[in-house]
Biopython code that builds the backbone (N, CA, C, O; Angstrom):
import numpy as np
from Bio.PDB.StructureBuilder import StructureBuilder

atoms = [
    (1, "MET", "N", (16.460, 22.354, 16.320)),
    (1, "MET", "CA", (15.493, 21.524, 16.128)),
    (1, "MET", "C", (14.346, 22.163, 15.433)),
    (1, "MET", "O", (13.951, 23.121, 16.096)),
    (2, "SER", "N", (13.750, 22.007, 14.476)),
    (2, "SER", "CA", (12.543, 22.405, 13.504)),
    (2, "SER", "C", (11.593, 21.886, 14.514)),
    (2, "SER", "O", (11.739, 21.165, 15.502)),
    (3, "ASP", "N", (10.535, 22.494, 13.946)),
    (3, "ASP", "CA", (8.916, 22.440, 14.427)),
    (3, "ASP", "C", (8.566, 21.342, 14.092)),
    (3, "ASP", "O", (7.756, 20.977, 14.944)),
    (4, "ASP", "N", (8.746, 20.232, 13.015)),
    (4, "ASP", "CA", (8.706, 18.984, 13.063)),
    (4, "ASP", "C", (9.516, 18.111, 12.987)),
    (4, "ASP", "O", (9.575, 17.077, 12.321)),
    (5, "GLU", "N", (10.367, 18.728, 13.953)),
    (5, "GLU", "CA", (11.054, 17.432, 14.744)),
    (5, "GLU", "C", (11.294, 17.289, 15.864)),
    (5, "GLU", "O", (11.877, 18.220, 16.419)),
    (6, "TYR", "N", (10.963, 16.125, 16.626)),
    (6, "TYR", "CA", (10.541, 15.945, 18.061)),
    (6, "TYR", "C", (11.503, 14.680, 18.493)),
    (6, "TYR", "O", (11.647, 13.630, 17.865)),
    (7, "LEU", "N", (12.154, 15.081, 19.794)),
    (7, "LEU", "CA", (13.241, 14.095, 20.314)),
    (7, "LEU", "C", (11.929, 13.151, 21.353)),
    (7, "LEU", "O", (11.005, 13.625, 22.015)),
    (8, "GLY", "N", (12.192, 12.193, 21.214)),
    (8, "GLY", "CA", (11.538, 11.003, 22.082)),
    (8, "GLY", "C", (12.699, 9.871, 23.177)),
    (8, "GLY", "O", (13.914, 9.806, 22.993)),
    (9, "LYS", "N", (12.242, 9.402, 23.832)),
    (9, "LYS", "CA", (12.974, 8.045, 24.254)),
    (9, "LYS", "C", (12.142, 6.819, 24.691)),
    (9, "LYS", "O", (11.153, 6.844, 25.423)),
    (10, "THR", "N", (12.813, 5.564, 24.017)),
    (10, "THR", "CA", (11.829, 4.325, 24.192)),
    (10, "THR", "C", (11.768, 4.152, 25.674)),
    (10, "THR", "O", (12.413, 4.782, 26.512)),
    (11, "PHE", "N", (10.762, 3.059, 25.901)),
    (11, "PHE", "CA", (10.700, 2.788, 27.132)),
    (11, "PHE", "C", (9.924, 1.123, 27.032)),
    (11, "PHE", "O", (9.264, 0.606, 26.131)),
    (12, "LYS", "N", (10.357, 0.609, 28.398)),
    (12, "LYS", "CA", (9.839, -0.728, 28.246)),
    (12, "LYS", "C", (8.523, -0.889, 28.335)),
    (12, "LYS", "O", (8.098, -0.173, 29.242)),
    (13, "SER", "N", (7.690, -1.490, 27.821)),
    (13, "SER", "CA", (5.949, -1.504, 28.140)),
    (13, "SER", "C", (5.977, -3.206, 27.705)),
    (13, "SER", "O", (6.304, -3.607, 26.588)),
    (14, "GLY", "N", (5.572, -4.054, 28.815)),
    (14, "GLY", "CA", (5.470, -5.303, 28.796)),
    (14, "GLY", "C", (6.954, -5.960, 28.304)),
    (14, "GLY", "O", (8.013, -5.922, 28.929)),
    (15, "ASN", "N", (6.693, -6.559, 27.013)),
    (15, "ASN", "CA", (7.514, -7.311, 26.680)),
    (15, "ASN", "C", (8.012, -6.447, 25.432)),
    (15, "ASN", "O", (8.761, -7.067, 24.676)),
    (16, "SER", "N", (7.828, -5.583, 25.203)),
    (16, "SER", "CA", (7.863, -4.758, 24.114)),
    (16, "SER", "C", (8.666, -3.308, 24.527)),
    (16, "SER", "O", (8.735, -2.816, 25.653)),
    (17, "VAL", "N", (9.190, -2.838, 23.395)),
    (17, "VAL", "CA", (9.820, -1.566, 23.629)),
    (17, "VAL", "C", (8.540, -0.715, 22.722)),
    (17, "VAL", "O", (8.055, -0.951, 21.615)),
    (18, "ALA", "N", (8.281, 0.283, 23.665)),
    (18, "ALA", "CA", (7.515, 1.664, 23.021)),
    (18, "ALA", "C", (8.390, 2.963, 22.892)),
    (18, "ALA", "O", (9.493, 3.150, 23.405)),
    (19, "LEU", "N", (7.598, 3.903, 22.023)),
    (19, "LEU", "CA", (7.983, 5.111, 21.923)),
    (19, "LEU", "C", (6.851, 5.812, 22.131)),
    (19, "LEU", "O", (5.864, 5.118, 21.888)),
    (20, "ARG", "N", (6.594, 6.904, 22.480)),
    (20, "ARG", "CA", (5.572, 8.229, 22.688)),
    (20, "ARG", "C", (5.907, 8.914, 21.788)),
    (20, "ARG", "O", (6.950, 9.433, 21.392)),
    (21, "LEU", "N", (4.210, 8.826, 21.301)),
    (21, "LEU", "CA", (4.167, 10.170, 19.828)),
    (21, "LEU", "C", (3.787, 11.433, 20.770)),
    (21, "LEU", "O", (2.958, 11.445, 21.680)),
    (22, "PRO", "N", (4.637, 12.529, 20.299)),
    (22, "PRO", "CA", (4.129, 13.777, 21.161)),
    (22, "PRO", "C", (2.773, 14.177, 20.615)),
    (22, "PRO", "O", (2.550, 13.951, 19.426)),
    (23, "LYS", "N", (1.667, 14.860, 21.516)),
    (23, "LYS", "CA", (0.712, 15.315, 21.013)),
    (23, "LYS", "C", (0.537, 16.485, 19.886)),
    (23, "LYS", "O", (-0.450, 16.724, 19.190)),
    (24, "GLY", "N", (1.965, 17.221, 19.931)),
    (24, "GLY", "CA", (2.186, 18.006, 18.820)),
    (24, "GLY", "C", (2.222, 17.383, 17.316)),
    (24, "GLY", "O", (2.193, 18.206, 16.401)),
    (25, "MET", "N", (2.279, 16.054, 16.992)),
    (25, "MET", "CA", (2.445, 15.587, 15.849)),
    (25, "MET", "C", (1.180, 15.366, 15.184)),
    (25, "MET", "O", (1.117, 15.052, 13.995)),
    (26, "GLY", "N", (-0.109, 15.568, 16.136)),
    (26, "GLY", "CA", (-1.145, 15.617, 15.444)),
    (26, "GLY", "C", (-1.951, 14.027, 15.389)),
    (26, "GLY", "O", (-3.011, 13.673, 14.872)),
    (27, "ILE", "N", (-1.134, 13.453, 16.002)),
    (27, "ILE", "CA", (-2.041, 11.968, 15.355)),
    (27, "ILE", "C", (-3.063, 11.547, 16.673)),
    (27, "ILE", "O", (-2.661, 11.314, 17.813)),
    (28, "PRO", "N", (-4.441, 11.513, 16.227)),
    (28, "PRO", "CA", (-5.482, 11.441, 17.060)),
    (28, "PRO", "C", (-4.950, 9.935, 17.820)),
    (28, "PRO", "O", (-4.261, 9.048, 17.316)),
    (29, "GLU", "N", (-5.573, 10.014, 19.287)),
    (29, "GLU", "CA", (-5.640, 9.095, 20.210)),
    (29, "GLU", "C", (-6.580, 7.677, 19.192)),
    (29, "GLU", "O", (-7.623, 7.775, 18.545)),
    (30, "GLY", "N", (-5.783, 6.596, 19.394)),
    (30, "GLY", "CA", (-6.711, 5.182, 19.203)),
    (30, "GLY", "C", (-6.180, 5.158, 17.556)),
    (30, "GLY", "O", (-6.272, 4.039, 17.053)),
    (31, "THR", "N", (-5.742, 6.032, 16.823)),
    (31, "THR", "CA", (-5.423, 5.783, 15.362)),
    (31, "THR", "C", (-4.542, 4.335, 15.040)),
    (31, "THR", "O", (-3.420, 4.249, 15.540)),
    (32, "GLU", "N", (-4.903, 3.554, 14.461)),
    (32, "GLU", "CA", (-4.201, 2.231, 14.170)),
    (32, "GLU", "C", (-3.185, 3.019, 13.094)),
    (32, "GLU", "O", (-3.359, 3.967, 12.327)),
    (33, "VAL", "N", (-2.000, 2.133, 13.424)),
    (33, "VAL", "CA", (-1.010, 2.671, 12.168)),
    (33, "VAL", "C", (-0.192, 1.582, 12.103)),
    (33, "VAL", "O", (-0.269, 0.677, 12.934)),
    (34, "ARG", "N", (0.893, 1.579, 10.839)),
    (34, "ARG", "CA", (1.565, 0.592, 10.505)),
    (34, "ARG", "C", (2.905, 0.892, 10.512)),
    (34, "ARG", "O", (3.190, 1.927, 9.909)),
    (35, "MET", "N", (3.750, 0.328, 10.986)),
    (35, "MET", "CA", (5.261, 0.910, 11.246)),
    (35, "MET", "C", (5.925, -0.026, 9.948)),
    (35, "MET", "O", (5.580, -1.196, 9.782)),
    (36, "VAL", "N", (7.020, 0.729, 8.975)),
    (36, "VAL", "CA", (7.641, 0.266, 8.097)),
    (36, "VAL", "C", (8.868, 0.284, 8.525)),
    (36, "VAL", "O", (9.285, 1.419, 8.753)),
    (37, "LYS", "N", (9.765, -0.764, 8.760)),
    (37, "LYS", "CA", (11.489, -0.450, 9.092)),
    (37, "LYS", "C", (12.086, -0.208, 7.836)),
    (37, "LYS", "O", (11.922, -1.055, 6.958)),
    (38, "GLU", "N", (12.840, 0.939, 7.567)),
    (38, "GLU", "CA", (13.783, 1.566, 6.360)),
    (38, "GLU", "C", (15.066, 1.063, 6.541)),
    (38, "GLU", "O", (15.593, 0.510, 5.576)),
    (39, "ALA", "N", (15.596, 1.139, 7.464)),
    (39, "ALA", "CA", (16.941, 0.960, 8.138)),
    (39, "ALA", "C", (17.245, 0.131, 9.355)),
    (39, "ALA", "O", (16.318, -0.486, 9.880)),
    (40, "ALA", "N", (18.457, 0.062, 9.849)),
    (40, "ALA", "CA", (18.568, -0.183, 11.014)),
    (40, "ALA", "C", (17.483, 0.238, 12.162)),
    (40, "ALA", "O", (16.569, -0.376, 12.714)),
    (41, "MET", "N", (17.961, 1.463, 12.261)),
    (41, "MET", "CA", (17.246, 2.342, 12.938)),
    (41, "MET", "C", (16.463, 3.367, 12.345)),
    (41, "MET", "O", (16.322, 4.417, 12.971)),
    (42, "SER", "N", (16.078, 3.260, 11.537)),
    (42, "SER", "CA", (15.152, 4.022, 10.910)),
    (42, "SER", "C", (13.835, 3.592, 10.404)),
    (42, "SER", "O", (13.808, 2.537, 9.769)),
    (43, "PHE", "N", (12.746, 4.241, 10.585)),
    (43, "PHE", "CA", (11.169, 3.605, 10.209)),
    (43, "PHE", "C", (10.583, 4.649, 9.852)),
    (43, "PHE", "O", (11.072, 5.778, 9.802)),
    (44, "ARG", "N", (9.142, 4.214, 9.498)),
    (44, "ARG", "CA", (8.206, 5.112, 9.176)),
    (44, "ARG", "C", (6.966, 4.519, 9.638)),
    (44, "ARG", "O", (6.729, 3.321, 9.485)),
    (45, "VAL", "N", (6.187, 5.309, 10.187)),
    (45, "VAL", "CA", (4.817, 5.443, 10.806)),
    (45, "VAL", "C", (3.842, 5.765, 9.935)),
    (45, "VAL", "O", (3.822, 6.956, 9.626)),
    (46, "GLU", "N", (2.983, 5.033, 9.417)),
    (46, "GLU", "CA", (1.888, 5.643, 8.561)),
    (46, "GLU", "C", (0.482, 5.052, 9.363)),
    (46, "GLU", "O", (0.315, 3.995, 9.971)),
    (47, "PRO", "N", (-0.539, 6.303, 9.071)),
    (47, "PRO", "CA", (-1.934, 5.706, 9.331)),
    (47, "PRO", "C", (-2.432, 4.527, 8.553)),
    (47, "PRO", "O", (-1.847, 4.330, 7.488)),
    (48, "VAL", "N", (-3.420, 3.684, 8.883)),
    (48, "VAL", "CA", (-4.146, 2.610, 8.525)),
    (48, "VAL", "C", (-5.061, 2.957, 8.250)),
    (48, "VAL", "O", (-5.577, 3.421, 9.267)),
    (49, "GLU", "N", (-5.989, 3.100, 7.065)),
    (49, "GLU", "CA", (-7.344, 3.543, 6.491)),
    (49, "GLU", "C", (-8.191, 2.320, 7.022)),
    (49, "GLU", "O", (-7.851, 1.201, 6.638)),
    (50, "ALA", "N", (-9.242, 2.445, 7.857)),
    (50, "ALA", "CA", (-10.128, 1.936, 8.379)),
    (50, "ALA", "C", (-11.027, 1.197, 7.489)),
    (50, "ALA", "O", (-11.710, 1.985, 6.835)),
    (51, "PRO", "N", (-11.307, -0.207, 7.194)),
    (51, "PRO", "CA", (-12.005, -0.535, 6.139)),
    (51, "PRO", "C", (-13.672, 0.063, 6.526)),
    (51, "PRO", "O", (-14.074, 0.354, 7.653)),
    (52, "ARG", "N", (-14.415, 0.131, 5.300)),
    (52, "ARG", "CA", (-15.548, 0.410, 5.560)),
    (52, "ARG", "C", (-16.633, -0.380, 6.362)),
    (52, "ARG", "O", (-16.696, -1.604, 6.246)),
    (53, "ARG", "N", (-17.338, 0.191, 7.035)),
    (53, "ARG", "CA", (-18.231, -1.172, 7.830)),
    (53, "ARG", "C", (-19.467, -1.250, 6.963)),
    (53, "ARG", "O", (-19.909, -0.136, 6.681)),
    (54, "THR", "N", (-20.107, -2.221, 6.492)),
    (54, "THR", "CA", (-21.260, -2.756, 6.320)),
    (54, "THR", "C", (-22.095, -3.054, 6.829)),
    (54, "THR", "O", (-21.747, -3.017, 8.010)),
    (55, "ILE", "N", (-23.316, -3.438, 6.772)),
    (55, "ILE", "CA", (-24.087, -4.269, 7.413)),
    (55, "ILE", "C", (-25.003, -5.410, 6.015)),
    (55, "ILE", "O", (-25.299, -5.217, 4.836)),
    (56, "ASP", "N", (-25.117, -6.179, 6.654)),
    (56, "ASP", "CA", (-25.676, -7.511, 5.566)),
    (56, "ASP", "C", (-27.124, -7.252, 6.150)),
    (56, "ASP", "O", (-27.435, -7.174, 7.338)),
    (57, "ILE", "N", (-27.885, -7.146, 5.105)),
    (57, "ILE", "CA", (-29.646, -7.019, 5.504)),
    (57, "ILE", "C", (-29.996, -7.963, 4.710)),
    (57, "ILE", "O", (-31.216, -8.102, 4.628)),
    (58, "SER", "N", (-29.509, -8.509, 4.230)),
    (58, "SER", "CA", (-30.169, -10.003, 3.412)),
    (58, "SER", "C", (-30.980, -10.489, 4.339)),
    (58, "SER", "O", (-32.137, -10.719, 3.989)),
    (59, "GLY", "N", (-30.588, -10.760, 5.708)),
    (59, "GLY", "CA", (-31.554, -11.681, 6.339)),
    (59, "GLY", "C", (-32.718, -10.864, 7.035)),
    (59, "GLY", "O", (-33.442, -11.492, 7.808)),
    (60, "PHE", "N", (-32.949, -9.582, 6.840)),
    (60, "PHE", "CA", (-33.915, -8.811, 7.099)),
    (60, "PHE", "C", (-35.422, -9.037, 6.668)),
    (60, "PHE", "O", (-36.393, -8.953, 7.421)),
    (61, "ALA", "N", (-35.439, -9.370, 5.173)),
    (61, "ALA", "CA", (-36.476, -9.538, 4.370)),
    (61, "ALA", "C", (-37.509, -10.547, 4.763)),
    (61, "ALA", "O", (-37.249, -11.749, 4.725)),
    (62, "GLY", "N", (-38.824, -10.029, 5.187)),
    (62, "GLY", "CA", (-39.961, -11.341, 5.878)),
    (62, "GLY", "C", (-39.743, -11.576, 7.354)),
    (62, "GLY", "O", (-40.167, -12.603, 7.884)),
    (63, "LYS", "N", (-38.957, -10.456, 8.171)),
    (63, "LYS", "CA", (-38.951, -10.403, 9.483)),
    (63, "LYS", "C", (-40.215, -9.932, 9.984)),
    (63, "LYS", "O", (-40.920, -10.474, 10.836)),
    (64, "ALA", "N", (-40.393, -9.004, 9.441)),
    (64, "ALA", "CA", (-41.541, -7.983, 10.428)),
    (64, "ALA", "C", (-42.733, -7.856, 9.106)),
    (64, "ALA", "O", (-42.966, -6.814, 8.493)),
    (65, "PRO", "N", (-43.363, -9.128, 8.875)),
    (65, "PRO", "CA", (-44.350, -9.133, 7.955)),
    (65, "PRO", "C", (-45.557, -8.220, 8.202)),
    (65, "PRO", "O", (-46.312, -7.981, 7.260)),
    (66, "TRP", "N", (-45.805, -7.646, 9.531)),
    (66, "TRP", "CA", (-46.926, -6.727, 9.535)),
    (66, "TRP", "C", (-46.551, -5.083, 9.094)),
    (66, "TRP", "O", (-47.370, -4.164, 9.124)),
    (67, "LEU", "N", (-45.330, -4.982, 8.743)),
    (67, "LEU", "CA", (-44.903, -3.799, 8.582)),
    (67, "LEU", "C", (-45.507, -3.471, 6.941)),
    (67, "LEU", "O", (-45.572, -4.368, 6.101)),
    (68, "LYS", "N", (-45.863, -2.260, 6.703)),
    (68, "LYS", "CA", (-46.233, -2.341, 5.462)),
    (68, "LYS", "C", (-45.206, -0.985, 4.721)),
    (68, "LYS", "O", (-44.755, -0.092, 5.439)),
    (69, "LEU", "N", (-45.010, -1.020, 3.541)),
    (69, "LEU", "CA", (-43.679, -0.265, 2.760)),
    (69, "LEU", "C", (-44.824, 1.003, 3.059)),
    (69, "LEU", "O", (-46.038, 0.914, 3.240)),
    (70, "ALA", "N", (-43.993, 2.126, 3.035)),
    (70, "ALA", "CA", (-44.744, 3.589, 3.051)),
    (70, "ALA", "C", (-44.706, 4.184, 1.557)),
    (70, "ALA", "O", (-43.793, 4.261, 0.735)),
    (71, "PRO", "N", (-45.668, 4.462, 1.536)),
    (71, "PRO", "CA", (-45.963, 4.825, -0.298)),
    (71, "PRO", "C", (-44.978, 5.891, -0.794)),
    (71, "PRO", "O", (-44.505, 6.809, -0.124)),
    (72, "ARG", "N", (-44.740, 5.594, -2.153)),
    (72, "ARG", "CA", (-43.683, 6.768, -2.668)),
    (72, "ARG", "C", (-44.331, 8.169, -2.387)),
    (72, "ARG", "O", (-43.563, 9.120, -2.528)),
    (73, "GLU", "N", (-45.440, 8.412, -2.064)),
    (73, "GLU", "CA", (-45.682, 9.935, -1.774)),
    (73, "GLU", "C", (-45.217, 10.372, -0.637)),
    (73, "GLU", "O", (-45.240, 11.594, -0.485)),
    (74, "ASP", "N", (-44.802, 9.727, 0.202)),
    (74, "ASP", "CA", (-44.484, 9.857, 1.515)),
    (74, "ASP", "C", (-42.528, 10.461, 1.721)),
    (74, "ASP", "O", (-41.951, 10.808, 2.751)),
    (75, "PHE", "N", (-42.041, 10.374, 0.417)),
    (75, "PHE", "CA", (-41.045, 10.705, 0.427)),
    (75, "PHE", "C", (-40.642, 11.637, -0.512)),
    (75, "PHE", "O", (-41.243, 11.392, -1.558)),
    (76, "GLU", "N", (-39.705, 12.854, -0.667)),
    (76, "GLU", "CA", (-39.415, 13.924, -1.325)),
    (76, "GLU", "C", (-38.650, 13.207, -2.754)),
    (76, "GLU", "O", (-38.538, 11.985, -2.845)),
    (77, "GLU", "N", (-38.328, 13.821, -3.454)),
    (77, "GLU", "CA", (-37.973, 13.636, -4.710)),
    (77, "GLU", "C", (-36.364, 13.591, -4.426)),
    (77, "GLU", "O", (-35.898, 14.264, -3.506)),
    (78, "ARG", "N", (-35.614, 12.852, -5.173)),
    (78, "ARG", "CA", (-34.144, 13.157, -4.980)),
    (78, "ARG", "C", (-33.616, 14.398, -5.494)),
    (78, "ARG", "O", (-34.403, 14.922, -6.282)),
    (79, "PRO", "N", (-32.761, 14.915, -5.351)),
    (79, "PRO", "CA", (-32.201, 16.531, -6.071)),
    (79, "PRO", "C", (-31.594, 16.157, -7.521)),
    (79, "PRO", "O", (-31.719, 16.865, -8.520)),
    (80, "SER", "N", (-30.929, 14.945, -7.461)),
    (80, "SER", "CA", (-30.344, 14.135, -8.755)),
    (80, "SER", "C", (-31.683, 14.083, -9.815)),
    (80, "SER", "O", (-31.769, 14.580, -10.938)),
    (81, "THR", "N", (-32.681, 13.311, -9.060)),
    (81, "THR", "CA", (-33.497, 12.869, -10.122)),
    (81, "THR", "C", (-34.365, 14.325, -10.871)),
    (81, "THR", "O", (-34.736, 14.415, -12.041)),
    (82, "ILE", "N", (-34.511, 15.316, -9.813)),
    (82, "ILE", "CA", (-34.942, 16.594, -10.265)),
    (82, "ILE", "C", (-34.022, 17.186, -11.316)),
    (82, "ILE", "O", (-34.405, 17.615, -12.404)),
    (83, "ALA", "N", (-32.900, 17.169, -10.927)),
    (83, "ALA", "CA", (-32.150, 17.967, -11.970)),
    (83, "ALA", "C", (-32.128, 17.043, -13.252)),
    (83, "ALA", "O", (-32.324, 17.611, -14.327)),
    (84, "ARG", "N", (-31.938, 15.846, -13.253)),
    (84, "ARG", "CA", (-31.627, 15.235, -14.540)),
    (84, "ARG", "C", (-33.199, 15.339, -15.332)),
    (84, "ARG", "O", (-33.247, 15.318, -16.562)),
    (85, "ARG", "N", (-34.248, 15.432, -14.633)),
    (85, "ARG", "CA", (-35.329, 15.339, -15.234)),
    (85, "ARG", "C", (-35.264, 17.097, -16.021)),
    (85, "ARG", "O", (-35.682, 17.391, -17.141)),
    (86, "GLU", "N", (-34.611, 18.025, -15.008)),
    (86, "GLU", "CA", (-34.604, 19.065, -15.861)),
    (86, "GLU", "C", (-33.777, 19.270, -17.003)),
    (86, "GLU", "O", (-34.023, 19.945, -18.002)),
    (87, "ARG", "N", (-32.931, 18.711, -16.774)),
    (87, "ARG", "CA", (-31.722, 18.344, -18.220)),
    (87, "ARG", "C", (-32.387, 17.763, -19.360)),
    (87, "ARG", "O", (-32.143, 18.053, -20.531)),
    (88, "GLN", "N", (-33.214, 16.955, -18.970)),
    (88, "GLN", "CA", (-33.948, 16.001, -20.138)),
    (88, "GLN", "C", (-34.811, 17.075, -20.592)),
    (88, "GLN", "O", (-34.721, 17.093, -21.819)),
    (89, "ALA", "N", (-35.612, 17.989, -20.187)),
    (89, "ALA", "CA", (-36.694, 18.765, -20.589)),
    (89, "ALA", "C", (-35.741, 19.645, -21.250)),
    (89, "ALA", "O", (-36.170, 19.740, -22.400)),
    (90, "ARG", "N", (-34.536, 20.433, -21.134)),
    (90, "ARG", "CA", (-34.295, 21.050, -21.902)),
    (90, "ARG", "C", (-33.211, 20.413, -23.028)),
    (90, "ARG", "O", (-32.463, 21.126, -23.697)),
    (91, "GLY", "N", (-33.247, 19.375, -23.090)),
    (91, "GLY", "CA", (-33.058, 18.609, -24.383)),
    (91, "GLY", "C", (-31.000, 18.574, -24.221)),
    (91, "GLY", "O", (-30.195, 18.712, -25.142)),
    (92, "GLU", "N", (-30.763, 18.389, -23.020)),
    (92, "GLU", "CA", (-29.250, 18.363, -22.647)),
    (92, "GLU", "C", (-28.823, 16.802, -22.314)),
    (92, "GLU", "O", (-27.686, 16.338, -22.237)),
    (93, "GLU", "N", (-29.937, 16.220, -22.162)),
    (93, "GLU", "CA", (-29.595, 14.554, -22.143)),
    (93, "GLU", "C", (-30.023, 13.943, -23.394)),
    (93, "GLU", "O", (-29.863, 12.736, -23.578)),
]
sb = StructureBuilder()
sb.init_structure("model")
sb.init_model(0)
sb.init_chain("A")
sb.init_seg("    ")
for serial, (resi, resn, name, xyz) in enumerate(atoms, 1):
    if name == "N":
        sb.init_residue(resn, " ", resi, " ")
    sb.init_atom(name, np.array(xyz, "f"), 0.0, 1.0, " ", f" {name:<3s}", serial, name[0])
structure = sb.get_structure()
């Protein structure tokens, strides 16, 4: 048996049949996976990419009228803005 081959045995878990994935396979605990049946006793397991989490901030406006916006001078200039300005000064843009 090669290093990327593992033996396993199915077992009953509730009303399902389960198969343990050995730690050596490197699949982190809690990983959501998709199982694709390819033949009668052959299947493929692949990770499901988690959707990006977003926050809807549309309802935040006006919720804290006592807060004042910080003046622009309180923030450092973005490196990309500095680089663009320098390229423009050299005539590259």
